[in-house]
C-alpha positions in Angstrom: 0.1 0.2 -0.3 1.6 3.7 -0.7 1.6 5.8 2.5 -1.0 7.8 3.0 0.9 11.1 2.1 4.0 12.4 0.0 6.4 13.4 1.3 10.2 14.0 1.0 11.3 14.8 4.4 10.9 13.8 8.1 9.1 16.7 8.9 6.6 17.0 6.3 5.3 13.3 6.8 4.7 14.3 10.3 2.9 17.4 9.3 1.5 16.1 6.6 0.1 13.0 8.3 -1.4 15.1 11.2 -3.4 17.5 8.8 -4.9 14.3 7.5 -6.1 13.1 10.9 -6.5 15.8 12.4 -10.1 16.2 14.2 -10.9 12.6 13.8 -9.1 11.5 17.4 -7.6 8.7 15.3 -4.6 6.4 18.1 -1.0 6.8 16.5 1.0 5.4 19.7 -0.2 3.3 22.6 1.6 2.3 25.5 1.0 0.2 28.6 0.3 2.3 32.3 0.5 -0.2 34.7 -2.7 1.0 36.4 -4.6 2.1 33.7 -3.7 -0.6 31.4 -3.1 0.5 27.3 -3.3 4.7 27.0 -3.9 5.1 23.5 -2.2 8.8 22.0 -4.0 10.7 19.2 -2.3 12.4 16.6 -3.8 15.9 18.0 -2.1 15.1 21.3 1.2 14.0 19.5 1.3 17.0 17.6 0.8 18.9 20.6 3.8 17.4 22.7 6.0 17.1 19.7 5.8 20.9 19.0 5.9 21.5 22.8 9.5 19.9 22.8 10.7 21.2 19.7 9.9 25.0 21.5 12.0 23.4 24.5 14.9 22.6 22.5 14.3 25.5 20.6 14.7 27.8 23.4 17.7 26.2 24.6 19.4 27.0 21.9 19.2 24.2 19.6 19.6 24.8 15.9 19.3 23.4 12.3 22.4 20.4 12.3 22.7 20.2 16.3 22.7 16.7 17.5 20.1 16.0 20.3 21.1 12.1 21.6 18.5 9.6 22.9 19.5 7.1 25.5 15.7 5.0 25.9 13.8 2.1 25.1 11.4 2.2 22.7 8.3 4.3 24.3 6.1 7.1 22.9 9.1 9.9 24.4 11.7 8.3 22.0 9.2 9.2 19.1 8.2 12.6 20.6 11.7 13.5 20.9 12.8 12.4 17.7 9.8 14.0 15.9 10.7 17.5 17.4 14.0 17.1 16.7 13.5 17.1 13.3 11.1 19.5 13.1 13.5 21.9 13.8 16.3 20.6 11.7 18.5 18.8 14.3 20.1 15.7 14.4 18.8 12.7 16.2 21.7 10.3 18.3 20.0 7.4 19.0 21.9 5.5 21.5 21.6 1.5 22.4 20.4 1.3 26.3 22.2 -1.5 26.7 25.5 -0.1 26.3 28.0 0.7 29.2 29.1 4.7 30.6 32.0 4.2 28.8 30.6 3.6 24.8 27.6 6.4 25.7 30.3 9.1 26.7 32.3 8.0 23.2 28.9 8.7 21.5 28.6 12.0 22.7 31.8 13.0 22.4 31.6 11.8 18.9 29.1 13.3 17.8 29.3 16.3 19.6 25.6 16.0 20.8 24.8 18.9 23.1 22.0 17.7 24.4 20.6 14.2 25.2 17.6 12.7 26.3 17.2 9.8 28.8 14.3 7.3 30.2 14.7 6.0 33.4 17.0 5.8 36.1 19.9 3.3 35.1 19.9 5.6 31.8 20.1 8.8 33.7 23.1 7.6 36.4 24.5 6.6 33.3 24.5 10.6 31.6 25.2 11.7 35.4 28.5 9.1 35.5 30.2 10.9 32.3 29.1 15.0 32.0 31.7 16.0 32.5 33.8 14.3 30.2 31.5 15.7 27.5 32.2 19.4 27.0 29.6 19.7 24.2 26.5 18.4 26.5 24.4 21.2 27.3 21.6 19.9 28.6 19.5 16.8 29.6 15.7 16.2 29.5 14.9 13.1 32.1 11.8 10.9 31.6 11.6 9.7 34.9 12.5 11.5 38.3 15.3 13.6 39.1 17.8 12.5 41.3 17.6 14.7 45.3 20.1 17.1 44.2 20.1 17.7 40.3 22.6 19.8 38.2 21.3 22.9 36.9 21.7 21.6 33.0 19.0 18.8 33.9 15.3 19.2 33.5 12.2 17.0 34.0 10.2 15.8 31.0 7.2 17.2 32.0 8.9 20.5 33.0 10.2 20.7 29.4 6.8 20.2 27.7 5.3 22.9 30.1 7.8 26.1 28.9 8.3 24.6 25.6 4.3 24.2 25.0 4.0 28.3 26.0 7.0 29.0 23.7 6.3 27.5 20.9 2.7 29.5 21.3 4.4 33.1 21.8 7.0 32.0 18.7 4.8 30.1 16.5 5.4 31.7 13.4 9.3 32.1 13.7 8.7 27.8 14.3 6.8 26.8 12.0 8.6 27.5 9.0 11.8 25.6 10.2 10.0 22.3 9.4 9.5 23.5 5.4 13.2 24.7 5.3 14.6 21.1 5.7 15.7 19.4 2.7 16.0 16.3 1.6 19.8 16.1 1.6 19.8 17.3 5.5 21.4 14.8 7.7 17.8 13.4 10.1 19.8 11.1 12.1 23.1 9.4 12.6 23.2 6.1 13.9 25.7 4.5 15.5 27.2 1.1 14.1 27.6 -1.6 16.8 30.0 -2.8 15.9 31.5 -6.6 16.1 34.8 -4.6 16.3 36.5 -1.7 17.1 34.8 1.5 17.9 31.3 2.3 16.5 31.4 4.2 13.3 28.7 7.1 13.1 26.4 6.8 9.8 25.1 10.0 8.0 21.6 9.1 7.1 19.1 12.0 5.1 15.9 12.5 5.2 15.8 11.3 1.7 17.9 8.3 3.1 14.7 7.9 5.4 12.2 8.9 3.0 13.0 7.1 -0.1 12.8 3.4 1.8 10.1 3.9 3.4 8.1 4.7 0.6 9.7 2.3 -1.6 9.0 -0.6 1.5 5.3 0.5 1.3 5.1 -0.7 -2.8 6.0 -3.9 -1.6 4.8 -4.7 2.2 1.3 -4.2 2.3 1.0 -1.9 5.8 -2.2 0.0 5.9 -4.6 2.2 8.0 -5.9 -0.8 9.6 -2.4 -2.2 10.7 -1.3 -2.3 14.3 2.2 -2.8 15.3 4.2 -3.7 18.7 7.4 -2.1 18.5 10.2 -4.2 20.9 13.1 -4.1 18.7 15.3 -1.1 19.5 14.3 2.2 17.9 17.8 3.1 17.8 18.4 0.2 14.7 18.0 1.1 11.2 15.5 -1.3 11.1 12.8 -0.7 13.6 13.4 3.2 13.2 12.0 2.6 9.0 10.0 -0.7 8.8 8.7 -0.3 12.8 8.1 3.2 12.9 9.0 5.4 9.7 6.5 3.1 7.2 4.0 2.1 9.9 3.6 5.9 10.8 3.5 6.8 6.7 0.9 3.9 6.5 -1.4 5.7 9.0 -1.0 2.5 11.0 -0.9 2.4 15.3 2.4 1.5 17.3 2.4 0.2 20.6 5.0 -0.1 22.6 6.3 -3.2 24.4 6.7 -2.7 28.3 10.3 -4.9 27.6 11.7 -7.7 25.4 10.1 -10.1 28.8 6.3 -8.5 28.8 6.9 -9.5 24.2 4.9 -12.7 25.3 2.2 -11.2 27.4 2.1 -8.1 25.3 1.8 -10.1 22.2 -1.9 -11.3 23.5 -3.0 -7.9 24.5 -1.8 -6.1 21.8 -3.6 -8.4 19.1 -0.7 -7.0 16.5 -1.4 -7.5 12.8 2.0 -7.5 11.8 5.3 -8.1 13.5 8.3 -7.0 12.6 11.7 -9.1 14.9 15.0 -11.1 14.3 15.5 -14.4 13.7 16.3 -15.5 16.9 12.8 -14.5 18.5 11.2 -16.8 15.6 13.6 -19.3 16.6 12.6 -19.4 20.2 8.9 -19.6 19.6 9.7 -22.5 17.1 12.1 -24.3 19.5 9.2 -24.0 22.2 6.3 -25.1 20.0 8.8 -28.3 18.8 9.7 -29.1 22.5 6.4 -28.9 23.3 4.5 -31.6 20.7 8.7 -33.6 20.7 7.6 -33.8 24.8 4.8 -35.5 24.2 2.9 -38.5 23.7 3.9 -40.3 20.4 0.4 -39.7 19.2 1.4 -36.1 20.2 4.2 -35.7 17.8 3.4 -37.8 15.0 0.3 -35.1 14.9 2.9 -32.1 15.1 4.7 -33.5 12.1 1.3 -34.3 10.3 0.3 -31.4 10.7 3.8 -29.6 9.5 3.8 -31.6 5.9 0.3 -30.7 5.6 0.6 -27.1 6.4 3.9 -27.1 4.0 2.0 -28.5 1.0 -1.2 -26.4 1.5 1.3 -23.2 1.3 3.4 -24.6 -1.7 -0.2 -25.0 -3.7 -1.1 -21.8 -2.5 2.2 -20.3 -4.2 1.4 -22.4 -7.3 -1.8 -20.9 -8.3 -4.2 -22.4 -5.0 -4.7 -25.6 -3.0 -7.1 -28.0 -4.1 -10.2 -28.9 -1.2 -8.8 -31.7 0.4 -5.6 -29.7 1.5 -7.6 -27.1 2.5 -9.2 -29.4 4.5 -6.4 -30.8 5.8 -4.7 -27.4 6.7 -8.2 -26.7 8.4 -7.3 -29.7 10.5 -4.0 -29.2 11.1 -4.6 -25.5 12.3 -7.4 -26.4 14.7 -5.4 -28.8 16.3 -1.8 -28.2 16.6 -1.0 -23.9 15.1 -4.2 -22.6 16.8 -2.3 -22.3 19.9 0.6 -20.6 18.1 -1.3 -18.1 16.9 -2.6 -17.5 20.3 0.6 -16.6 21.6 0.9 -14.3 18.8 -2.2 -12.3 19.3 -4.5 -14.3 17.4 -4.7 -11.6 14.5 -1.3 -11.7 13.2 -1.7 -11.3 9.2 2.2 -11.4 8.5 5.7 -10.6 10.0 8.8 -9.4 9.1 12.6 -10.6 9.8 15.1 -8.7 9.5 18.9 -8.1 11.4 20.2 -11.4 10.5 19.6 -14.7 8.3 16.2 -16.4 9.3 17.4 -20.2 8.9 15.1 -21.3 5.9 13.2 -24.0 8.0 12.1 -21.8 10.6 10.8 -19.6 7.3 9.2 -23.1 6.2 7.5 -23.9 9.4 6.0 -20.7 10.0 4.7 -20.6 6.6 3.2 -24.2 7.0 1.4 -22.9 10.5 -0.3 -19.8 8.2 2.2 -17.4 9.3 4.0 -15.8 6.4 7.2 -14.8 7.2 8.9 -11.9 4.8 12.5 -11.6 5.3 14.7 -8.2 4.9 18.1 -7.2 3.8 19.8 -4.3 4.4 22.4 -2.4 6.2 22.6 0.8 8.8 24.1 2.0 5.6 21.4 1.8 3.2 19.0 3.4 5.4 17.9 -0.2 5.9 16.3 -2.0 3.6 17.4 -3.6 0.1 15.8 -6.2 -0.4 12.4 -8.1 1.0 10.4 -11.1 0.0 7.3 -10.6 -1.4 4.6 -11.9 0.4 2.6 -14.3 -1.9 5.8 -15.8 -3.0 8.6 -15.8 -0.3 11.4 -17.9 -1.5 13.0 -18.8 2.3 16.9 -19.2 2.0 16.7 -15.7 0.3 16.4 -12.3 1.2 13.8 -11.7 -2.0 13.4 -9.1 -4.4 15.4 -5.8 -4.7 13.4 -2.5 -3.3 11.9 0.1 -5.5 14.5 2.8 -6.9 17.5 0.6 -5.1 19.9 -0.9 -7.7 22.2 -4.0 -6.0 24.8 -5.9 -8.4 27.3 -8.8 -7.6 30.8 -8.4 -8.1 33.3 -10.3 -8.3 35.2 -10.4 -5.5 39.0 -11.0 -7.3 38.7 -9.0 -10.5 35.9 -5.9 -9.4 33.9 -6.8 -12.6 29.9 -6.6 -11.8 28.2 -10.2 -13.0 24.8 -8.9 -12.3 22.8 -6.1 -11.8 19.3 -5.7 -10.8 17.3 -2.2 -10.3 14.1 -2.8 -8.4 12.1 -0.6 -10.7 12.5 -3.2 -13.6 13.1 -6.4 -12.0 14.4 -9.3 -14.1 12.5 -12.1 -12.3 15.0 -14.6 -14.5 18.3 -13.6 -13.2 20.9 -16.3 -11.7 24.3 -15.2 -11.1 27.6 -16.7 -9.4 28.7 -15.6 -6.1 30.6 -12.4 -5.6 30.6 -9.5 -3.1 26.8 -7.3 -2.5 27.4 -3.9 -3.8 24.7 -1.0 -4.0 23.0 2.5 -5.2 20.3 4.5 -4.7 18.9 7.0 -2.6 18.3 4.9 0.7 22.3 4.6 0.5 24.3 7.0 3.4 25.7 10.1 2.5 28.8 9.4 4.9 30.9 8.3 8.2 30.6 11.0 10.4 33.9 12.4 10.6 35.9 9.9 8.8 36.7 10.4 5.5 39.1 7.8 4.9 36.4 4.8 5.9 33.7 6.9 3.5 36.3 6.7 0.7 37.1 3.2 1.6 32.9 2.0 1.5 32.6 3.5 -1.8 34.0 2.5 -4.8 35.1 4.8 -8.0 31.9 4.0 -9.6 30.0 4.6 -6.8 28.9 1.8 -5.5 28.8 1.0 -2.3 30.8 -2.0 -0.7 28.2 -4.7 1.6 30.7 -6.7 2.8 28.1 -9.3 2.1 28.6 -12.3 -0.3 26.1 -13.6 -2.4 24.4 -14.3 -5.5 20.9 -13.7 -7.8 18.5 -16.8 -7.8 16.1 -16.9 -10.4 15.7 -12.6 -9.4 15.8 -13.4 -5.8 18.5 -12.2 -3.5 20.8 -14.8 -1.7 23.4 -14.4 1.0 25.9 -16.7 1.4 27.5 -14.6 4.7 30.0 -11.8 5.6 33.1 -11.4 3.6 34.8 -10.4 6.9 33.5 -13.7 8.7 34.7 -16.2 6.2 37.3 -18.7 7.4 40.2 -19.7 5.4 41.6 -23.1 6.5 45.3 -23.8 6.8 44.3 -26.1 3.4 43.1 -22.7 1.9 39.6 -23.2 1.3 37.1 -20.2 1.8 34.2 -21.5 4.3 31.3 -19.1 5.3 30.6 -19.8 8.9 26.7 -18.6 8.9 24.6 -20.9 6.7 26.5 -23.6 8.6 25.7 -22.5 11.8 21.9 -21.9 10.8 22.2 -25.8 9.8 22.1 -26.1 13.8 19.5 -23.6 14.9 16.7 -25.6 14.5 17.8 -28.7 16.4 16.4 -28.7 20.2 19.5 -29.4 22.2 21.7 -26.2 20.9 20.6 -22.1 21.8 23.9 -21.4 20.3 26.9 -22.2 18.1 29.8 -20.4 16.8 32.2 -22.6 14.4 36.1 -21.8 14.7 38.6 -22.9 11.8 40.7 -19.9 10.9 43.9 -20.9 9.8 43.0 -24.0 11.4 43.6 -27.9 10.4 39.6 -28.0 10.3 36.0 -26.5 12.1 35.3 -27.0 15.4 32.0 -25.4 17.0 31.7 -23.6 20.5 28.3 -24.8 21.7 25.6 -23.0 24.4 23.2 -26.3 24.9 19.6 -25.5 25.1 19.5 -26.7 29.0 15.8 -26.8 29.4 15.6 -29.8 26.2 19.1 -31.2 27.8 17.8 -31.3 31.0 14.7 -33.6 29.8 17.5 -35.8 27.8 19.2 -37.3 30.6 15.9 -37.4 32.6 14.6 -39.7 30.0 17.6 -41.8 30.5 17.1 -42.0 34.1 19.4 -39.5 35.1 18.5 -37.1 38.4 19.7 -33.7 36.6 18.8 -32.2 39.3 21.5 -32.8 41.2 23.9 -31.2 38.3 24.4 -27.3 38.0 24.9 -26.5 34.2 28.7 -26.8 34.2 27.8 -30.2 35.4 25.6 -30.5 32.7 28.6 -29.8 29.8 30.3 -33.0 31.4 28.2 -35.4 31.5 28.7 -38.5 29.1 24.8 -38.9 28.1 24.7 -34.9 26.8 28.0 -35.3 25.0 26.6 -38.4 23.5 23.7 -36.4 22.2 25.8 -33.6 20.4 28.5 -35.7 19.0 25.6 -37.3 16.9 24.1 -34.3 16.2 27.5 -33.3 14.6 28.3 -37.1 13.4 25.0 -36.6 11.4 26.0 -33.2 9.9 29.1 -34.3 8.4 27.7 -37.4 6.9 26.3 -35.1 4.4 29.0 -32.7 3.8 31.9 -31.6 1.7 35.3 -32.6 3.8 36.6 -28.8 4.3 32.7 -27.8 5.8 32.8 -31.0 8.3 32.7 -30.3 12.2 35.9 -32.2 13.8 35.2 -31.4 17.4 33.3 -29.5 19.8 33.0 -27.7 23.4 30.3 -27.0 25.2 29.5 -24.0 26.9 27.7 -23.4 30.3 26.9 -19.8 29.9 25.1 -17.7 26.8 26.8 -14.9 24.5 25.0 -12.1 25.9 25.1 -8.3 25.1 25.9 -7.3 28.9 29.0 -9.8 29.0 30.5 -8.2 25.5 30.2 -11.2 23.5 27.0 -10.2 21.4 26.2 -6.8 19.4 23.0 -4.7 20.5 21.5 -6.7 17.5 22.5 -9.7 18.6 24.9 -10.7 16.1 28.2 -12.7 17.3 31.4 -10.9 18.1 33.1 -13.7 16.9 37.2 -12.4 18.0 35.7 -11.0 21.4 34.6 -15.0 21.5 37.4 -16.2 20.2 39.6 -14.8 22.9 37.7 -15.5 25.6 37.6 -19.2 24.8 40.8 -19.4 23.5 42.4 -21.9 25.6 38.9 -24.5 25.0 39.6 -23.9 21.0 43.5 -24.5 21.3 41.9 -27.6 23.8 39.7 -28.7 20.3 42.7 -28.9 18.3 45.2 -30.3 20.7 42.9 -33.5 21.1 43.8 -34.4 17.5 48.0 -32.9 17.1 48.8 -35.1 19.8 
């Protein structure tokens, strides 16, 4: 569905939507108050709050091009701050709430942010700790309570809105034109890449980047005014910012903010969203939960579950090839009633489709959800591309690919050694039969970033002389569908000179009940090995079935049990039987604690920091190889 209004800047989008819905008391944002339940914010109320905060920021000296930092979870205040910043031509600098104070300080200093808006006390305390290290910082707005003795530069959110509302009213004739002065090529936001190595880089994204991407996405993803999105992925990430914020807002749909990641399951059932935007990890957990429940029951329950999945897949395949017959429709109805209705209930019972991005969606996960009647359309992009470059068509998704190139975007496959283009697709003139060899994915388009903030050398390195932005991803076209192989920098070069991409190998294990997380190792080694975090709930059930009292063992002790090692040994042996010699996994090490954002082994978007993990488990990795080198 096209956007409800035409727009080329974020201020245009906001003001024209406010005008469109003025007087209708139509809900745009929702949040949950513990005492009141879900609270609605209308377009009229949102405009008042945005203008009030814009008035406060302008009164405090913020002008076009100045940076306003935002350290907050997903909540209405995040949207209000962003839109207020855009109205006066300032620049949003969003910061992950999971970052420690030192990283927050780095981003504030690097961006030169003059104001920072913070949410809860734990985030406020980070700012209090580092204020003296950030010489450009003039003021702090706090959404929650102030400390007992707040510094003079710290203002409570409600007080900022109250004084800003009066300032806007008094100076409206001068302030309103500021939004019209914002041009498409003006910077809208600095999004700092989470970075698997080194310090994060600020990606300079313009109004044109965001607006072109949101409008293009709406041409292929059917959001409309009746849709409802539960927002829980971090808004400071480009995926949620464009797909779950700008595009949903442009469609005139409603956004509800989840209370927290932990409350998403409950909020899904309370809100009953029509669309769900998530990362693969969430879908993997749902799949493992459903399949675990099915296989832990009676033999009959397991057979019914497996039959339902087969019936659902047959129906989905037939529907994609012109339509299912009466028998398949009847089987699908029975499968839904007996098995899949429970999954739909967990998702709120009203879901039309889901969108996955941020990492590769395992093929089997996508096929399972499609069989269950929940089509997941996987997208692909980078922070530097604002972010969406490709998305699977809802009617004919092809799992294992990231779909078709977005309108207005051009993507090519470039030979890694020669630099020659071996195939390209412009989203406006789509060749559905294009098949190419493998190479680096490069791109051009109005969604591609302007530059890296204050990093001219990195900017020059990212673009080649022909203007192609180099993604660092490896892929190919298959009948017009873009398929991602892996990241170039993740490529493992074995001691025998073989090039191995670990991502697809890791994906093959993500549907196994025993495995929660896995990282393949093998750079300059004679063969591959794996670091594995088990799914301890499944492990405990398995050893219990073997007559072992699992309650006597903690996680570390469980990883040392022979019975547990046999489970993983069998899984890897099965994999090794059907794979090439250089992709066989010869040894593994079980880890008792998961990789997390908090311990520094995952980025805020849940990507593994491979170098960090390898350094942390260097001794264990060496031991896996030493066993075979004696």
